[in-house]
C-alpha positions in Angstrom: 77.8 58.5 68.3 77.6 54.8 67.9 76.0 52.9 70.9 75.5 49.1 71.1 72.4 48.0 73.1 72.5 44.3 74.3 69.1 43.4 75.7 67.3 40.0 75.4 63.8 41.4 75.7 63.3 42.5 72.0 60.2 44.6 72.6 62.4 46.8 75.2 65.3 46.6 72.8 63.4 48.2 70.0 61.7 50.7 72.2 65.1 51.8 73.6 66.6 51.9 70.1 63.7 54.1 69.0 64.0 56.5 71.8 67.9 56.6 71.6 67.8 57.4 67.9 65.5 60.2 68.4 68.3 61.6 70.6 70.7 61.2 67.7 72.6 58.2 68.7 73.4 55.5 65.9 72.1 52.3 67.7 73.2 48.7 67.0 71.2 45.9 68.8 72.1 42.6 70.1 70.0 40.2 72.0 72.6 37.9 73.6 76.1 38.3 75.2 77.7 36.3 72.4 76.3 38.4 69.5 77.2 41.5 71.6 80.9 40.5 72.0 81.2 39.8 68.3 79.8 43.2 67.4 82.1 45.0 69.8 85.2 43.2 68.4 84.0 44.2 64.8 82.9 48.0 65.6 83.9 50.9 67.6 81.4 52.1 70.0 81.1 55.1 72.1 79.1 53.2 74.8 77.6 49.9 75.4 74.3 49.4 77.3 73.7 45.8 78.5 71.5 43.6 80.3 73.0 41.9 83.4 71.4 38.5 82.8 71.8 38.0 78.9 71.7 34.6 77.2 74.9 33.0 76.0 77.3 35.4 78.0 76.0 37.1 81.1 76.7 41.0 81.2 79.5 41.0 83.8 81.2 38.0 81.9 81.1 40.2 78.7 82.7 43.3 80.4 85.4 40.8 81.8 86.3 39.6 78.4 86.4 43.1 77.0 88.6 44.3 79.6 90.9 41.2 79.1 91.3 42.4 75.6 91.9 46.0 76.7 88.7 47.2 75.3 87.7 50.1 77.6 84.5 51.4 76.1 82.2 52.9 78.9 79.4 50.6 80.0 75.9 51.1 81.5 74.5 47.9 83.0 70.8 47.1 83.2 69.7 45.4 86.3 66.6 43.7 87.5 66.4 44.2 91.2 68.3 45.9 93.9 70.2 42.7 95.0 71.6 42.7 91.5 72.8 46.2 92.0 74.5 45.7 95.2 76.1 42.3 93.7 77.4 44.6 90.6 79.0 47.1 93.0 80.8 44.6 94.9 81.9 42.2 92.1 83.0 44.1 89.1 84.8 47.5 89.1 84.4 47.6 85.3 80.6 48.5 85.3 80.7 52.3 85.0 77.1 52.9 85.6 74.1 50.7 86.3 70.2 51.4 86.2 67.5 49.2 87.7 64.4 48.2 85.8 61.9 49.7 85.3 63.7 52.9 84.7 62.9 56.3 83.7 64.2 57.1 80.2 65.5 60.6 81.2 67.5 58.9 83.9 69.0 56.7 81.1 69.9 59.8 79.1 71.4 61.3 82.3 73.6 58.2 82.7 74.8 58.1 79.2 75.7 61.8 79.0 77.6 61.0 82.4 79.5 58.6 80.7 80.3 60.3 77.3 81.1 63.5 79.0 82.5 62.9 82.3 83.3 66.0 84.6 87.0 67.0 84.6 
């Protein structure tokens, strides 16, 4: 499964890429919203994991641009605090899941699986 990880913290991004590849994902990475948008428009991803506060294009704005283009790939938003999570729930119904930093990697895997294999 092809996954796009958009995270501006390079060390975290590389660590997550390593862990996700161990689980069998083919992981592309970007460090800003603009690069992430370009990558999404060129490739077919099964899921996108993105930071809320990205440089160039913020995470929520990126998702709105995708939805305007009728690209409905599942998205997991990484937030930085509880207030951000509350804002996300109110502001954008397109965010399928969100997880707050710091997070447990097993919880990340759980959310990814929920997005890829939703209960029927």
